[in-house]
C-alpha positions as CSV (number, residue, x, y, z in Angstrom):
1,M,-10.4,-11.2,16.0
2,A,-9.8,-9.1,12.8
3,E,-12.7,-8.7,10.2
4,F,-11.7,-9.7,6.9
5,H,-12.9,-7.4,3.8
6,K,-14.0,-8.7,0.1
7,I,-11.7,-6.9,-1.9
8,A,-11.0,-8.5,-5.4
9,R,-10.7,-11.4,-6.9
10,V,-7.7,-13.1,-7.1
11,D,-6.7,-12.5,-11.1
12,E,-7.9,-9.3,-10.5
13,V,-4.5,-8.1,-9.9
14,P,-1.5,-9.7,-12.2
15,P,1.9,-10.3,-11.5
16,G,3.8,-7.3,-11.3
17,E,0.7,-5.1,-11.0
18,V,-0.5,-2.6,-8.1
19,K,-3.8,-1.6,-7.4
20,Q,-5.7,0.7,-5.0
21,Y,-8.9,-0.3,-2.7
22,T,-10.9,1.4,-0.4
23,V,-11.5,-0.1,2.8
24,E,-13.6,1.5,6.0
25,D,-12.7,5.3,4.4
26,R,-8.5,3.6,4.1
27,P,-6.8,3.2,0.9
28,V,-5.3,0.1,0.7
29,A,-2.7,-1.2,-1.9
30,L,-3.5,-4.6,-3.3
31,C,-0.2,-6.1,-5.5
32,N,1.0,-9.4,-6.9
33,V,4.5,-10.4,-6.2
34,G,5.5,-13.2,-7.8
35,G,2.1,-14.8,-7.6
36,E,1.8,-14.3,-4.0
37,L,-0.6,-11.1,-3.1
38,Y,-0.1,-8.6,-0.6
39,A,-1.6,-5.6,0.9
40,F,-0.2,-2.4,2.4
41,E,-1.4,1.0,3.8
42,D,-1.4,3.3,0.5
43,I,0.3,6.0,1.9
44,C,3.6,7.6,2.4
45,T,5.3,7.4,5.7
46,H,7.5,10.4,4.4
47,Q,4.7,12.7,2.8
48,Y,1.6,12.2,1.9
49,A,1.3,10.6,-1.7
50,H,-0.4,7.0,-2.6
51,L,2.2,4.3,-2.8
52,S,-0.1,2.8,-5.7
53,E,0.9,5.6,-8.2
54,G,4.3,4.8,-7.9
55,K,6.6,1.5,-10.1
56,L,6.4,-2.0,-8.4
57,E,10.1,-3.2,-8.6
58,D,9.8,-7.2,-7.3
59,A,8.5,-7.0,-3.7
60,L,9.6,-3.2,-3.6
61,I,6.9,-0.3,-4.2
62,R,8.6,3.3,-5.1
63,C,6.8,6.7,-3.7
64,P,5.9,8.7,-6.8
65,L,7.0,11.6,-5.4
66,H,10.5,11.2,-3.8
67,G,11.4,7.5,-4.3
68,A,11.0,6.1,-1.2
69,A,10.9,2.2,-1.6
70,F,9.1,0.1,0.7
71,D,9.5,-3.5,1.0
72,V,5.5,-4.6,0.5
73,R,5.6,-8.3,2.1
74,T,7.2,-6.2,5.4
75,G,6.4,-2.6,5.0
76,E,10.0,-1.4,6.0
77,A,11.6,0.9,4.5
78,K,14.1,0.5,2.4
79,S,15.2,4.2,1.0
80,L,15.6,7.8,2.4
81,P,13.5,9.7,2.5
82,A,11.0,7.1,4.4
83,V,12.4,5.9,7.4
84,K,9.0,4.8,8.9
85,P,7.4,1.5,7.9
86,V,4.2,1.5,6.0
87,P,1.7,-0.4,7.8
88,T,0.9,-4.2,6.1
89,H,-2.3,-5.9,6.3
90,T,-3.5,-9.8,6.8
91,V,-4.3,-11.4,3.3
92,R,-6.5,-14.2,2.9
93,L,-7.9,-16.0,-0.3
94,K,-10.6,-17.8,-0.2
95,D,-13.5,-19.5,-3.1
96,G,-11.5,-16.8,-5.8
97,Y,-11.5,-13.9,-3.4
98,V,-9.3,-11.5,-2.0
99,Y,-9.9,-10.5,1.4
100,V,-8.3,-8.1,4.0
101,A,-8.4,-7.9,7.8
102,L,-6.6,-3.7,8.0
103,N,-4.1,-3.1,10.4
104,P,-4.9,-1.0,13.0
105,K,-1.7,1.2,12.7
106,Q,-2.1,4.3,10.1
107,V,0.1,6.0,8.7
108,K,0.0,9.8,9.9
109,V,1.0,12.1,7.2
110,A,-0.2,15.4,6.3
111,R,-2.1,15.8,3.0
112,R,-0.2,17.8,0.4
113,R,-1.6,21.3,-0.1
114,R,-1.4,22.8,-3.8
115,G,-1.6,26.4,-4.7
116,R,0.2,27.6,-1.8
117,G,3.6,29.2,-1.8
118,R,5.3,30.5,1.3
119,R,4.4,34.2,2.6
């Protein structure tokens, strides 16, 4: 059985907003779409970038790096350059708090390197 982790108060993420939390050393994005809370791995599957730094449009989150879009409800990649889904996490609300159970699947992409040009 998955372990649930308390990450936020229910009212901490208002509708149309997304915030990043760290759970077991993993970045987790929590967003509010029309009053429903969704959690997903906060890393783009195309190239390393935090999706929570992108724009949330209805149920789509856009990567700030190249604009790939993902459905926050299912994790499905909805536009190029991403083709792989982002793992979603199970959300449970209890006594005014948000609990998340991590999906065992993790995004595996290389981190961006800064300041290095081609040789």
